[in-house]
C-alpha positions as a Markdown table, in Angstrom:
| # | Residue | x | y | z |
|---|---|---|---|---|
| 1 | Met | 0.0 | 0.0 | 0.0 |
| 2 | Pro | 1.4 | 3.4 | -0.9 |
| 3 | Asp | 2.2 | 5.8 | 1.8 |
| 4 | Arg | 0.4 | 9.2 | 2.2 |
| 5 | Gln | 3.0 | 11.2 | 0.3 |
| 6 | Arg | 2.8 | 8.9 | -2.7 |
| 7 | Leu | -1.0 | 8.9 | -2.7 |
| 8 | Leu | -1.2 | 12.7 | -2.3 |
| 9 | Ser | 1.4 | 13.4 | -5.0 |
| 10 | Ala | -0.5 | 11.0 | -7.4 |
| 11 | Leu | -3.8 | 12.8 | -6.7 |
| 12 | Ile | -2.2 | 16.2 | -7.4 |
| 13 | Ala | -0.6 | 14.9 | -10.6 |
| 14 | Leu | -3.9 | 13.4 | -11.8 |
| 15 | Gly | -5.5 | 16.8 | -11.0 |
| 16 | Tyr | -2.9 | 18.6 | -13.2 |
| 17 | Leu | -3.4 | 16.1 | -16.0 |
| 18 | Ser | -7.2 | 16.3 | -16.0 |
| 19 | Ala | -7.2 | 20.1 | -15.8 |
| 20 | Met | -4.7 | 20.3 | -18.7 |
| 21 | Trp | -6.7 | 17.7 | -20.7 |
| 22 | Arg | -9.8 | 19.8 | -20.3 |
| 23 | Arg | -8.1 | 23.0 | -21.2 |
| 24 | Glu | -5.6 | 22.1 | -23.9 |
| 25 | Gly | -6.6 | 18.6 | -25.0 |
| 26 | Trp | -4.3 | 15.6 | -25.1 |
| 27 | His | -1.3 | 17.6 | -26.5 |
| 28 | Gly | -1.2 | 19.7 | -23.3 |
| 29 | Ala | -1.6 | 16.6 | -21.0 |
| 30 | Leu | 1.2 | 14.9 | -22.9 |
| 31 | Ala | 3.5 | 17.8 | -22.6 |
| 32 | Leu | 2.9 | 17.8 | -18.8 |
| 33 | Leu | 4.0 | 14.2 | -18.4 |
| 34 | Ala | 7.8 | 14.7 | -18.3 |
| 35 | Pro | 7.8 | 17.4 | -15.6 |
| 36 | Leu | 5.3 | 15.4 | -13.5 |
| 37 | Ala | 7.4 | 12.3 | -13.9 |
| 38 | Leu | 10.5 | 14.1 | -12.6 |
| 39 | Ala | 8.7 | 15.5 | -9.6 |
| 40 | Met | 6.9 | 12.2 | -8.9 |
| 41 | Ser | 10.1 | 10.1 | -9.1 |
| 42 | Met | 11.8 | 12.4 | -6.6 |
| 43 | Ile | 8.9 | 12.0 | -4.2 |
| 44 | Trp | 8.3 | 8.2 | -4.7 |
| 45 | Tyr | 12.0 | 7.1 | -5.0 |
| 46 | Ala | 13.9 | 9.6 | -2.9 |
| 47 | Gly | 15.9 | 6.9 | -1.1 |
| 48 | Thr | 17.2 | 5.4 | -4.4 |
| 49 | Ile | 17.9 | 8.7 | -6.0 |
| 50 | Ser | 19.7 | 10.0 | -2.9 |
| 51 | Arg | 22.2 | 7.1 | -3.0 |
| 52 | Ser | 23.0 | 7.5 | -6.7 |
| 53 | Pro | 26.5 | 8.8 | -7.3 |
| 54 | Val | 26.6 | 11.9 | -9.5 |
| 55 | Trp | 29.2 | 14.2 | -11.1 |
| 56 | Ser | 29.5 | 17.8 | -9.9 |
| 57 | Trp | 29.8 | 20.8 | -12.1 |
| 58 | Met | 33.6 | 20.6 | -11.6 |
| 59 | His | 33.7 | 17.1 | -13.1 |
| 60 | Lys | 34.4 | 15.5 | -9.7 |
| 61 | Arg | 32.5 | 12.5 | -8.5 |
| 62 | Val | 30.3 | 13.1 | -5.5 |
| 63 | Asp | 30.2 | 9.9 | -3.5 |
| 64 | Arg | 28.3 | 11.1 | -0.4 |
| 65 | Pro | 24.6 | 10.4 | -0.5 |
| 66 | Thr | 22.1 | 13.2 | -0.4 |
| 67 | Leu | 19.5 | 13.2 | 2.4 |
| 68 | Pro | 16.3 | 11.4 | 1.1 |
| 69 | Ser | 14.2 | 14.1 | 2.7 |
| 70 | Ala | 16.0 | 16.8 | 0.7 |
| 71 | Val | 15.3 | 14.9 | -2.6 |
| 72 | Arg | 11.7 | 14.4 | -1.6 |
| 73 | Gly | 11.4 | 18.1 | -0.5 |
| 74 | Leu | 12.7 | 19.2 | -3.9 |
| 75 | Gly | 10.2 | 16.9 | -5.6 |
| 76 | Trp | 7.3 | 18.5 | -3.6 |
| 77 | Ile | 8.5 | 22.0 | -4.5 |
| 78 | Leu | 8.6 | 21.0 | -8.2 |
| 79 | Leu | 5.1 | 19.5 | -7.9 |
| 80 | Leu | 3.5 | 22.4 | -6.1 |
| 81 | Ile | 5.1 | 25.3 | -8.1 |
| 82 | Pro | 2.1 | 25.5 | -10.5 |
| 83 | Leu | -0.4 | 25.6 | -7.6 |
| 84 | Met | 1.7 | 28.4 | -6.0 |
| 85 | Ile | 1.7 | 30.4 | -9.3 |
| 86 | Ile | -2.1 | 30.0 | -9.6 |
| 87 | Ala | -2.7 | 31.1 | -6.0 |
| 88 | Val | -0.5 | 34.2 | -6.5 |
| 89 | Gln | -2.3 | 35.1 | -9.7 |
| 90 | Arg | -5.7 | 34.7 | -8.1 |
| 91 | Leu | -4.6 | 36.9 | -5.1 |
| 92 | Gln | -3.4 | 39.6 | -7.4 |
| 93 | Ala | -6.7 | 39.6 | -9.3 |
| 94 | Leu | -8.6 | 40.4 | -6.2 |
């Protein structure tokens, strides 16, 4: 059974997809899949992603794992940015 974060993130992603489908059609929903997949993978698989070795911008290998909570937090930020933008636009319209 998925945990609460996975369930909530899936519901938000489905809400984005259905809203985009209604507004732009299947082209818009298809364009939204890649950004949603990135955010969802960071939320769902934070432990696995945090242990993956990466290369830094200085071409040095980074061997220390990142905190899974940091990876999951960044995933939530990426997932919730559109909602924050919509909220700010609605508040400015008042």
